[in-house]
N, C-alpha and C positions, 0 to 999 in steps of 0.2 A: 461613551463613556464618563463617567464620573471623575473628578477630583483624588477622589479617592484609589489608592492603590489596589488592581485589582491581583487577585491572590491566584497565580500559577503554577499549576503541578504540571510538569516533564516528566513523562515515564519513558523510559528507555531501556533496551537489552532485550530480554524476554528470551523463552521458550522457543527458538527459531534457528532456522541455518542462516538467517540475517540478521543475529544478533549485533555481529561486528558493524553491519551499515549502520545498524538503527544509533547504537553509539557515536558513528561520526555523524549523522544526521541531527541527534540530540546536542551536540556540542555547537551546530549550528544554530539551532534555536536557539537555544539560552542566549549564545553570543547576542544572538539578534533584540531581543526583550529587552526592552528598552525601563531600565532600572528605576525611571522616574516615575513611568505609569505601573510597573510590576512588581510584586515581588514575588520571587520565583521559589518553588520547592521543587528542586532535582530528586526524581524517586528512579530508581536502580531496580532491575528486575535479572536475575542472572537465570544464567542456561537451565538451574532445575527449577527454574520460576519462586525464587524467594524474592522477596521485596524487600527493597532497603532503603534507609535514609542517613544521612550524615553529614560529614567533612569531607570535600571531595569525592563523592560518591561517585560520579561519573570516572576520575583517575582511577579509585577503587576497583570498580568494575573493568575496566580495562586492565588493572593487573589482577585480578582475580582474588583482591585482598580483603576479602570482607570482616574480618574478625574486629575491628574498630567501629563496625555499622552497626546502630538499631535495625531491628527487622521492623516492616511498615505493613502497614493495610488499611483498605477502606471497609465498610460496614457495607452489606448489600440489603441496606433498609433506610428510606428517606428520615427515620427518628433519630438518625444516630450519623449525623452530616461531618464530612473532613476527613483531615489526615491523620491518622494515628501511629503510633509507634509502641515497642516493648521495649521497657527498660525495667529491668530488676523486676522482672517476670509480670509487671503491672502494664497495663493499658495506658496509653497517654497522650491525649487529643494535641498533636504539633500544631495543628490550625484549621481553621475553616478553609475551603478551596474554592474561588468563584468558578474556575473552569479548570478541567484537566484536556492537557496537551499529550496524545501520545504520539510520541515519534519513533513507534513501534510497526516493524515491518513484516510480513510473512504470519506463521503461525501464532497463534495466542495474544495477537495484537493488532490484525489487519481483518482476521477473518472472520469477526462478528464475536469473538467469545468476549474480548473485553470490553466491546460494545455494550453486551449484555448485563455485565458488573455494573456498567454506567449507567445504564437503563434503570436496574435493579436500585440502584442508589441514588436514582432520581435526581442526576446533577448534569452539569452543563458539560460538553466535550465536545473536542475539535474531530471535523470528519463524519464519515457516513453514520447513518445507524447500524442496525444489526443487520437489517435484509440485504441494506446494500453493502456493506463489508460484508457478508458471505457470498454474496452469491458474484461479486468482482473478485474475490479470493478465488473461488472454484472457477477454474479454465472453460470446463467444460460444461458445465449449467451457463456460466456467463455467455458460451457461443449458442448454446441452445435459447435462452432469451434475447440475443442479437437477432438470429434466424429468426425468431417470432415475430421480431419488429422489423422485418425488411433490411438490415443491417448486414451488408457482405462481412464475413469473414472467412480467413483460413479453412480449408476442410481438415475435418480432425476424426479421431476416434478414439475413447476413453477404455484402457485397461486398467484391470484391477491387478494389485501385487499379487493375489492367491490367485490368476491365472496365470501368472507370469512362470510363479512359483511351481504349481502344477503342470505344466506342459509349455514351455519356453518355445517351441518350433510353433504350436497353436495361436501364441501370444504374437509370433512374427507374422506370421499368415497375416491375419488380422489387419495387425498395422499397414502392411503391403497392400493391402486390400486398396490405401488412399492414392497408389499410382507408384509413380517411379523413386526412384531415391536421386535427391538427400530428402529423407524424413527428419524430424526433430521431434526428440525424447525428454519432456520434461515432467517434475511432478504438478499435478491439477493443481496444489494449492499454496502453492512456494512464487516469491518473486526472489529480483534482481541478478536473474539468471542463474540460481543456486542447480545443481543438480540437472540443467540442460546439456543434451549432447546432440551435435550434429551427425547424423549417421547418412554414410554413402554406402554401405556395406550391410550384408545381414549379419555381418561377425558385430560390424559398430551399432546396429541395433541392437544385438543382444547384450552388449554391453551396456549401451545407455538405457535401455530398459531396467537394466538391474540398479544403475547409477540413479534414474529416478524414483524407485521402487522405495531405496533408500530414505527420502524424504518423505514419501507418501503414500499411502494406500490405493490413491486413484491415480493413475498415468496417464497423463496427453501426449497423443502422437499425433503431430502435424503433417500434411505437406510441403514441401522445402516450398519458397518461393523463391523463383531463380531469377537473378537480375532485375532486383527492386529496391527501391531507394526505403529507407526506412523514416517514417517522421513521425515525429510526435507533437501533440497539442495538449498544454494546460490546463483544465477546466477548474473554475473557480464562482461558489455560490451556493445557496439553496434553493429555491423552488424556481429562481430566475437566473439559472446560472451562465455566465461568459465564456468565451474560448478567449485564449492566447492564439498570437503568432504561433505559426508551425516552426518546426526546426527540424533539420535535418541529421541525422547522426553518422557516421561516416567511422565505422569499425574499423580497430586494428589490427584485430585478428578477423578469424573467418567469420562471427558472428558478435553482437555485441555481449561478450561475456561478461562473466564477473570482475575476472581481471582486467579489462579494460575499461569497466564503468568504474571500479574504485582500487584497485590494485597501482596500474601503471598509468591513468588516467590518459593515455594516446590517444584515446578516438577522439575523431574531430568532432566538431559541432559547428554548424552552418545557420544561422540564424540572422532573420529569417531561412528559411528555406526557398532554395531558389527554384519555384515551381509555376506554372501559371497561375494566375490569380480567380481564376474558376476552380482548378484544384485545389487550392488552398480554401477558400471558402466550403467548397464541398466537404474537405475535410473537418474544418471548423462545426459546422453543421452537424455531421455524422458523429462526433466528439460528444456535440449536448443531445443528442439524441439518444446514445448510449447511457450517457450521464444520468439523465431522467428516466430512460429505461429500468434499470435497477435502484431506484428512487435512493441514487447518491446524493450527499450534501459537504458540506465545507470544500473538498478538495478532490481533483484525481488528474491521474495524466494518462491520455489515451495515445496508446500507440497502433502506430498504422504500416501498412507496407503499399509501395506506390509502384507497379509495375511499369517499367520503363517503356516497354513495347507499345503494349496495349493502353496505358494511363488509368489501368483499373484500380482503385482504391480497394483495400481490403482492411479489417479492423482487426489488429492484434489480438490486444488486451486492454483494459480498463483499471490501473493501481489507483486503488482509492487512498492510500497512506504513501505516497509516492516519495524518493529518496528526498532527503533537504540539506545533501554535503554541500559545502561550498563549489564542489562540481557538477552538481546534480542539474536536471533536464527542467524539472518544475520550475524552481524559482529563478531559473538564468531564460527562459522564456517569456516570464511575466516579466521581468526587467528590461527586454527586449520590447515589450508591450507597452511600457511603460510603470510597472507596479515594483517598488523597489524590494528587497526581501525584506526590511523591519515593518514597511506598509503592508506586504502582504501576511507578517504573522499576524498584525492587530486589526486585519480583514478575518482572518482566520478565526482569531480569536472574538470579535465581535458577531461572526456567522453562527460560530457554539452558543452564544449567548441567546441570539435571535430562534434558536432552534430549538433552543429549551426552554423560551418563552412561548413559543410558539404548541410544544409538547402541555403544557400547564393548563393550553386553554380545552384540553383533551378531558371528557368527564370519564372519570373511572368507577364509578357506583352505578348501578342499575335500581331505581325505587318503583315498585309497581304502584299502580296509581290504586287506592279500593273502591 
């Protein structure tokens, strides 16, 4: 990095069930950005998908009071770089931006759509590209890719909202083909445990499918892993990623729910996880392999189940834009590995710049020889 301050736009909120989590992540990221190194441009995105900039935009979004803010946007073309606002019906350029930092989770932020906009604009941005984001977001396709790479995952089936609406009984029978209860129903394209139901009976499953279908047209049903530890690993890097020490989650509720993650914060964390070194190394290796398999970049958190009786390790999912709140596992694991929160943010910004430099080496035009 040079002595000149880098201009960093932090995006948060968004059209997602994880909107509120995103606001918490953004507050932590902004607080960690060193004002001596960075000029920070907060950009809030409402539930409706409107972009805003202005004084105390984060507070305004939390309070749903955006009247005093300016609408903002970026052009999806390289010839008009930077962040713009609409003032008095005119487009006003706020500033050029060196790096975009999406502190976004879930749909329209973590699923490849925002990354597609960044690619069209030809800008540097933190995190995975279009493919890595999209595959990491869709839990069903992600599991297909893991199985193709011989990475063990929990058994699953995918249902569509139309199947559930057309014939709930048939949808339930398809889900029950996985085996005995408990089963978990969840939206295929969401995180932070939003819309997830632990189902111990047919009645639970019917309710769980309806709950998940409210958040996504694709619903994942997984076989419940009984008597297993929940182990998580943070991954950092581009082409040569590294894995943190593993940590164990001790859920305060029946499973690691949204409430235990973000509302009451009562779930315990054991860092490093008290597991054999051989198992720890296996989990870290699988995390890096999964990361590379979907062409992830920047960061991700890998979530595993460790069966207590058999010692078998199963990958649950890979979160390409994991929570960045003060109680989130991703930064806590790196802190335990020796990378502080501010240093972690610095590294992610540098990785974004490195990735952009790598993209700039790609030829975009083909000229036939005469």
